[in-house]
Rosetta silent file (secondary structure, phi, psi, omega in degrees, C-alpha in Angstrom):
SEQUENCE: MPARGDHDARRRDVSEAVWRVLAEHGFGGLTLRAVAAEMGASTGLLTHYFPNKKALVAHALDVADERTASRPLRTAPPGMPALRAALLDVLCLTPAATAMNRVWVSSWDVSLADPGLASRQKDRYDNWRGRLRPHVAAAVSLGELPASRDVDDVVASAAAFAHGLVVHALFDPAGFPPDRQIAMLDAFLASLDPVPRPE
SCORE:     score description
SCORE:     0.000 S_00000001
   1 L     0.000  134.394 -178.731  -69.146   29.453 -314.133 S_00000001
   2 L   -65.079  148.887  178.470  -72.343   31.512 -313.687 S_00000001
   3 L   -64.185  155.522 -178.547  -73.507   33.568 -316.660 S_00000001
   4 H   -57.543  -41.236  179.344  -72.662   37.253 -316.652 S_00000001
   5 H   -61.208  -38.472  177.768  -76.334   38.146 -316.282 S_00000001
   6 H   -65.310  -41.244  179.443  -76.601   35.929 -313.199 S_00000001
   7 H   -62.737  -45.522 -179.640  -73.491   37.547 -311.725 S_00000001
   8 H   -64.101  -39.933  179.211  -74.860   41.063 -312.338 S_00000001
   9 H   -64.830  -41.370  178.701  -78.228   40.122 -310.861 S_00000001
  10 H   -64.456  -39.728  179.407  -76.554   38.671 -307.775 S_00000001
  11 H   -65.501  -37.611  175.822  -74.445   41.799 -307.375 S_00000001
  12 H   -63.409  -40.383  177.222  -77.600   43.933 -307.548 S_00000001
  13 H   -60.611  -42.786  178.528  -79.127   41.717 -304.862 S_00000001
  14 H   -62.160  -45.439 -178.899  -76.037   42.230 -302.724 S_00000001
  15 H   -61.741  -40.353  177.823  -76.163   46.000 -303.250 S_00000001
  16 H   -63.459  -41.474  179.383  -79.833   46.107 -302.252 S_00000001
  17 H   -66.577  -40.786  176.646  -79.078   44.121 -299.095 S_00000001
  18 H   -57.956  -45.165 -178.734  -76.131   46.399 -298.281 S_00000001
  19 H   -63.784  -41.314 -179.836  -78.419   49.418 -298.608 S_00000001
  20 H   -64.011  -39.214  177.416  -81.091   47.911 -296.350 S_00000001
  21 H   -65.462  -43.825  178.731  -78.493   47.159 -293.670 S_00000001
  22 H   -60.805  -45.717 -176.355  -77.076   50.675 -293.957 S_00000001
  23 H   -63.390  -32.341 -177.950  -80.497   52.301 -293.768 S_00000001
  24 H   -90.309  -37.560 -171.453  -81.392   50.379 -290.616 S_00000001
  25 H  -119.971   -8.853 -177.227  -78.058   50.084 -288.804 S_00000001
  26 L    71.379 -177.315 -178.361  -75.631   52.538 -290.440 S_00000001
  27 H   -67.350  -25.608  178.341  -72.004   51.769 -291.137 S_00000001
  28 H   -63.511  -28.602  179.974  -71.501   50.670 -287.542 S_00000001
  29 H  -100.720    7.549 -177.697  -73.776   47.689 -288.182 S_00000001
  30 L   -83.503  107.253  176.341  -72.441   46.886 -291.645 S_00000001
  31 L  -135.816  161.170  175.375  -70.842   43.426 -291.540 S_00000001
  32 H   -58.929  -39.424 -179.953  -70.652   40.502 -293.929 S_00000001
  33 H   -63.244  -41.922 -178.945  -72.803   38.544 -291.489 S_00000001
  34 H   -67.051  -40.959  179.165  -75.493   41.264 -291.412 S_00000001
  35 H   -67.181  -42.033  178.595  -75.616   41.537 -295.210 S_00000001
  36 H   -61.177  -43.035  179.178  -75.712   37.745 -295.572 S_00000001
  37 H   -63.400  -39.195  178.943  -78.584   37.535 -293.070 S_00000001
  38 H   -63.050  -33.060 -179.611  -80.455   40.254 -294.963 S_00000001
  39 H   -88.073  -14.506 -172.260  -80.080   38.197 -298.151 S_00000001
  40 L    69.410   35.132 -177.340  -80.776   34.865 -296.518 S_00000001
  41 L  -123.975  178.753  178.756  -77.391   33.719 -297.805 S_00000001
  42 L   -92.604  154.453  175.144  -74.119   32.500 -296.358 S_00000001
  43 H   -64.704  -26.948  178.143  -71.171   34.742 -295.547 S_00000001
  44 H   -59.784  -37.685  178.247  -69.166   32.462 -297.831 S_00000001
  45 H   -63.492  -40.035 -177.126  -71.140   33.715 -300.821 S_00000001
  46 H   -69.592  -26.073 -179.429  -70.344   37.316 -299.938 S_00000001
  47 L   -67.745  -14.644  172.802  -66.595   36.679 -299.729 S_00000001
  48 L   -68.573  -26.170 -178.582  -66.684   36.238 -303.519 S_00000001
  49 L   -99.935  -37.585 -174.468  -67.553   39.930 -303.676 S_00000001
  50 L  -131.627  104.019 -178.685  -65.876   41.326 -300.577 S_00000001
  51 L   -70.433  -17.712 -178.722  -62.691   39.688 -299.265 S_00000001
  52 L  -156.836  174.860 -177.567  -62.706   41.909 -296.161 S_00000001
  53 H   -62.895  -37.407 -178.518  -64.628   44.589 -294.269 S_00000001
  54 H   -62.038  -40.708  178.769  -62.804   47.427 -296.050 S_00000001
  55 H   -65.363  -37.610  177.716  -63.984   46.160 -299.441 S_00000001
  56 H   -64.935  -43.628  179.646  -67.537   45.936 -298.105 S_00000001
  57 H   -64.222  -43.082  178.982  -67.392   49.506 -296.765 S_00000001
  58 H   -60.177  -41.804  178.329  -65.987   50.806 -300.071 S_00000001
  59 H   -66.129  -39.774  179.182  -68.844   49.109 -301.927 S_00000001
  60 H   -60.247  -39.683  176.858  -71.360   50.511 -299.448 S_00000001
  61 H   -65.236  -37.885  175.802  -70.090   54.022 -300.192 S_00000001
  62 H   -61.516  -43.722  179.257  -70.485   53.294 -303.913 S_00000001
  63 H   -61.896  -43.515  179.333  -74.073   52.181 -303.287 S_00000001
  64 H   -63.576  -40.178  176.318  -74.760   55.344 -301.277 S_00000001
  65 H   -60.188  -45.540 -179.087  -73.266   57.443 -304.090 S_00000001
  66 H   -63.140  -42.936  179.545  -75.481   55.715 -306.643 S_00000001
  67 H   -63.824  -40.729 -179.843  -78.583   56.192 -304.490 S_00000001
  68 H   -65.361  -44.087 -177.245  -77.737   59.852 -303.948 S_00000001
  69 H   -68.582  -27.551 -175.264  -77.113   60.488 -307.650 S_00000001
  70 H   -93.925   -2.272 -178.022  -80.338   58.781 -308.747 S_00000001
  71 L   -73.129  149.632  177.951  -82.726   60.529 -306.340 S_00000001
  72 L   -68.002  140.682 -177.734  -85.182   63.036 -307.850 S_00000001
  73 L  -117.101  149.417  175.781  -84.066   66.646 -307.484 S_00000001
  74 L   -71.873  153.294  172.739  -86.031   69.873 -307.271 S_00000001
  75 L  -119.974  150.263 -178.386  -85.778   72.387 -310.100 S_00000001
  76 L  -160.834  161.823  176.831  -85.936   76.145 -309.724 S_00000001
  77 L   -61.141  159.116 -178.764  -84.901   79.318 -311.553 S_00000001
  78 L   -60.098  159.010  177.250  -81.208   80.317 -311.412 S_00000001
  79 L    91.599 -142.082 -175.341  -79.779   82.113 -308.411 S_00000001
  80 H   -61.130  -38.449  176.752  -81.215   81.964 -304.912 S_00000001
  81 H   -60.341  -39.609  179.287  -84.235   79.796 -305.850 S_00000001
  82 H   -69.149  -37.867  176.956  -81.888   77.174 -307.322 S_00000001
  83 H   -63.610  -44.738  178.554  -79.608   77.346 -304.267 S_00000001
  84 H   -59.217  -44.928 -179.286  -82.625   76.918 -301.984 S_00000001
  85 H   -62.390  -41.951 -179.324  -83.830   73.925 -304.012 S_00000001
  86 H   -64.832  -36.411  179.265  -80.394   72.283 -303.896 S_00000001
  87 H   -75.904  -35.962  175.333  -80.205   72.683 -300.121 S_00000001
  88 H   -60.595  -34.599  179.245  -83.771   71.433 -299.625 S_00000001
  89 L   -61.863  -21.633 -176.832  -82.734   68.281 -301.490 S_00000001
  90 L   -90.325  -27.477 -171.984  -80.215   67.591 -298.700 S_00000001
  91 L   -72.240  163.885 -179.636  -82.438   68.111 -295.660 S_00000001
  92 L   -84.975   71.417 -175.756  -84.364   65.425 -293.747 S_00000001
  93 L  -100.786  -13.848  179.061  -87.744   66.348 -295.200 S_00000001
  94 L  -137.315  162.284  176.110  -88.958   62.849 -296.160 S_00000001
  95 H   -57.823  -38.466  179.984  -88.388   59.339 -294.801 S_00000001
  96 H   -66.187  -42.648  179.034  -86.213   58.547 -297.833 S_00000001
  97 H   -66.766  -36.026  177.683  -84.076   61.665 -297.340 S_00000001
  98 H   -65.095  -44.107  178.158  -83.756   60.895 -293.633 S_00000001
  99 H   -61.662  -42.033  178.265  -82.601   57.342 -294.373 S_00000001
 100 H   -60.151  -45.101 -179.267  -80.083   58.681 -296.896 S_00000001
 101 H   -67.489  -35.793  176.339  -78.717   61.143 -294.366 S_00000001
 102 H   -59.740  -40.570  179.256  -78.479   58.481 -291.652 S_00000001
 103 H   -63.770  -49.191 -176.376  -76.289   56.475 -294.009 S_00000001
 104 H   -65.694  -44.098 -179.439  -74.013   59.389 -294.872 S_00000001
 105 H   -64.429  -37.854  178.630  -73.612   60.636 -291.299 S_00000001
 106 H   -68.555  -19.936  179.477  -72.835   57.103 -290.107 S_00000001
 107 H   -76.853  -17.385 -175.739  -70.145   56.886 -292.815 S_00000001
 108 H   -61.571  -40.251 -176.996  -68.157   59.745 -291.317 S_00000001
 109 H   -62.768  -50.415 -178.729  -66.685   57.631 -288.529 S_00000001
 110 H   -66.862  -31.768 -179.564  -65.337   54.867 -290.777 S_00000001
 111 H   -71.540  -38.973  178.420  -64.110   57.441 -293.284 S_00000001
 112 H   -64.967  -25.196 -177.476  -62.217   59.461 -290.690 S_00000001
 113 L   -86.879   -6.243 -176.133  -60.429   56.277 -289.620 S_00000001
 114 L  -132.448  117.739 -176.297  -59.205   55.410 -293.129 S_00000001
 115 H   -57.256  -38.630 -179.905  -57.113   57.833 -295.234 S_00000001
 116 H   -65.318  -45.119  178.474  -58.389   56.409 -298.531 S_00000001
 117 H   -68.547  -35.299  177.697  -62.032   56.697 -297.522 S_00000001
 118 H   -62.622  -39.473  178.631  -61.390   60.139 -296.021 S_00000001
 119 H   -64.610  -38.636  177.389  -59.998   61.280 -299.360 S_00000001
 120 H   -64.346  -40.473  179.077  -63.121   60.006 -301.101 S_00000001
 121 H   -65.560  -41.528  178.444  -65.314   61.915 -298.655 S_00000001
 122 H   -58.860  -46.204  178.940  -63.302   65.095 -299.186 S_00000001
 123 H   -61.664  -39.455 -179.423  -63.747   64.743 -302.947 S_00000001
 124 H   -61.314  -44.812 -178.577  -67.457   64.077 -302.462 S_00000001
 125 H   -76.441  -30.562  171.312  -67.967   67.288 -300.482 S_00000001
 126 H   -59.446  -44.635 -179.293  -65.716   69.265 -302.835 S_00000001
 127 H   -65.295  -39.038  178.883  -67.974   68.110 -305.671 S_00000001
 128 H   -63.939  -45.729  176.889  -71.113   69.029 -303.752 S_00000001
 129 H   -61.619  -35.215  177.260  -69.818   72.546 -303.090 S_00000001
 130 H   -62.508  -33.359  177.678  -68.881   72.680 -306.760 S_00000001
 131 H   -76.039  -27.710  177.246  -72.508   71.982 -307.682 S_00000001
 132 H   -77.471  -28.820 -171.724  -73.727   74.693 -305.306 S_00000001
 133 H   -56.979  -45.899  179.981  -71.256   77.295 -306.572 S_00000001
 134 H   -59.147  -31.237  178.903  -73.008   78.175 -309.870 S_00000001
 135 H   -67.152  -42.628  179.880  -76.204   78.941 -307.942 S_00000001
 136 H   -69.335  -42.749  178.601  -74.417   81.385 -305.646 S_00000001
 137 H   -59.662  -40.608  178.312  -72.483   82.936 -308.527 S_00000001
 138 H   -65.358  -38.413  179.170  -75.767   83.413 -310.389 S_00000001
 139 H   -62.187  -39.807  176.637  -77.334   85.006 -307.306 S_00000001
 140 H   -66.452  -45.726 -179.034  -74.492   87.536 -307.192 S_00000001
 141 H   -62.174  -36.054 -178.765  -74.738   88.158 -310.936 S_00000001
 142 L   -82.977   -3.922 -179.158  -78.509   88.652 -310.713 S_00000001
 143 L    82.126   11.359  178.094  -78.170   91.081 -307.809 S_00000001
 144 L   -79.215  -21.689  173.451  -79.844   88.708 -305.346 S_00000001
 145 L  -127.112  148.707  179.590  -76.686   88.767 -303.225 S_00000001
 146 L   -60.643  143.947  178.777  -74.314   91.722 -302.787 S_00000001
 147 L   -62.811  -20.449 -179.532  -71.369   91.779 -305.181 S_00000001
 148 L   -75.456  -14.186 -177.916  -69.137   92.082 -302.115 S_00000001
 149 L   -72.259  133.623  175.343  -69.985   88.550 -300.958 S_00000001
 150 L   -76.329  120.040 -174.001  -67.253   85.984 -301.532 S_00000001
 151 H   -59.450  -45.157 -177.497  -68.917   83.226 -303.563 S_00000001
 152 H   -67.376  -33.718  176.664  -66.837   80.397 -302.095 S_00000001
 153 H   -67.427  -40.708  178.329  -67.457   81.572 -298.536 S_00000001
 154 H   -63.838  -43.034  178.969  -71.207   81.671 -299.158 S_00000001
 155 H   -60.103  -47.184 -179.347  -71.079   78.181 -300.681 S_00000001
 156 H   -63.583  -39.983  179.002  -69.131   76.805 -297.708 S_00000001
 157 H   -65.263  -41.390 -179.547  -71.495   78.488 -295.240 S_00000001
 158 H   -65.608  -43.150  179.064  -74.562   77.125 -297.018 S_00000001
 159 H   -63.724  -43.680 -179.768  -73.130   73.604 -297.132 S_00000001
 160 H   -64.743  -39.978  179.089  -72.141   73.766 -293.462 S_00000001
 161 H   -62.466  -46.734 -178.685  -75.571   75.083 -292.466 S_00000001
 162 H   -61.772  -44.432  179.082  -77.351   72.295 -294.346 S_00000001
 163 H   -63.566  -41.600  178.577  -75.134   69.611 -292.838 S_00000001
 164 H   -62.538  -40.856  179.546  -75.588   71.021 -289.352 S_00000001
 165 H   -66.525  -37.158  176.230  -79.348   71.090 -289.760 S_00000001
 166 H   -58.888  -46.449 -178.678  -79.278   67.488 -290.992 S_00000001
 167 H   -61.670  -44.729  178.262  -77.437   66.388 -287.841 S_00000001
 168 H   -60.183  -43.361 -177.790  -79.930   68.188 -285.581 S_00000001
 169 H   -68.160  -33.344  178.757  -82.867   66.638 -287.451 S_00000001
 170 H   -68.540  -40.894 -176.843  -81.384   63.144 -287.256 S_00000001
 171 H   -85.936  -21.379 -179.329  -80.834   63.290 -283.502 S_00000001
 172 L  -140.015   67.115 -176.341  -83.979   65.268 -282.653 S_00000001
 173 L   -60.848  -32.686  179.230  -86.583   64.660 -285.354 S_00000001
 174 L   -69.043  -33.488 -179.838  -89.430   65.848 -283.119 S_00000001
 175 L   -81.302  -18.886 -178.328  -87.618   69.118 -282.453 S_00000001
 176 L  -130.376   64.063  177.571  -86.694   69.668 -286.099 S_00000001
 177 L   -67.355  167.793 -176.641  -89.684   68.586 -288.205 S_00000001
 178 H   -53.124  -42.618 -176.935  -89.657   69.389 -291.938 S_00000001
 179 H   -64.640  -34.792  178.472  -91.544   72.691 -291.612 S_00000001
 180 H   -71.672  -40.092  177.565  -89.041   73.980 -289.051 S_00000001
 181 H   -58.246  -44.210 -179.079  -86.096   72.881 -291.195 S_00000001
 182 H   -65.183  -42.848  179.654  -87.533   74.748 -294.179 S_00000001
 183 H   -63.495  -40.431  179.529  -88.199   77.881 -292.114 S_00000001
 184 H   -67.805  -38.794  177.100  -84.673   77.811 -290.697 S_00000001
 185 H   -63.074  -44.437 -179.992  -83.180   77.374 -294.172 S_00000001
 186 H   -62.786  -38.275  177.684  -85.201   80.306 -295.482 S_00000001
 187 H   -66.177  -39.675  177.622  -84.063   82.464 -292.556 S_00000001
 188 H   -62.534  -46.858 -179.142  -80.457   81.483 -293.208 S_00000001
 189 H   -63.454  -38.345  178.068  -80.716   82.344 -296.895 S_00000001
 190 H   -64.440  -32.016 -178.374  -82.369   85.682 -296.068 S_00000001
 191 H   -71.514  -15.855  179.298  -79.500   86.483 -293.694 S_00000001
 192 L   -68.515  -24.263  177.357  -77.006   86.269 -296.559 S_00000001
 193 L  -133.247   85.968 -173.474  -78.304   89.603 -297.836 S_00000001
 194 L   -72.951   -7.186 -178.439  -79.490   91.617 -294.830 S_00000001
 195 L   -83.189  121.242  179.452  -80.301   94.725 -296.896 S_00000001
 196 L   -59.640  138.234  178.893  -84.055   94.917 -297.648 S_00000001
 197 L  -117.548  149.059  179.242  -84.743   94.957 -301.379 S_00000001
 198 L   -63.407  146.606  178.860  -87.807   96.289 -303.172 S_00000001
 199 L   -69.501    0.000    0.000  -90.418   93.717 -304.115 S_00000001
């Protein structure tokens, strides 16, 4: 039986290969054969880890979660600057962020087709909105947004705007370069409080 360290190293190799396949082909191209080819291994080796396609997809989502959680994040003061930074972290502003978004958007199809995966995606986006919420609440508390604004509605609108912009940038990168994405995000955030405030 292989040593535990060998097993862990092999699993890391598998995870790296899964990520490379996802980044290039998305979930539509994720197969045991494609991952095996990426590793220069046999599909038989991979069946020790993934008995079927569903297990492979579930692992791929875990890998995407790990990659998302470990990426460097912007920091900013509380309130609107922190909300802006959190949304900038999601946009397709770098090749790495674009690859990450290609993976997540390609996961929507397989997730919609499977109730278990759909539930995981729902939880994932609930958690993301939960991380955005303190920034919006702080913006209201600091007077950067009107007290009349519903915090959860603002959070949902901001998340939806960011996701929509990601989709546009993925399908039309020339039409939505990073500087335009940033300008559009800033215009969206400014529209949340249309009343001019003193400098």
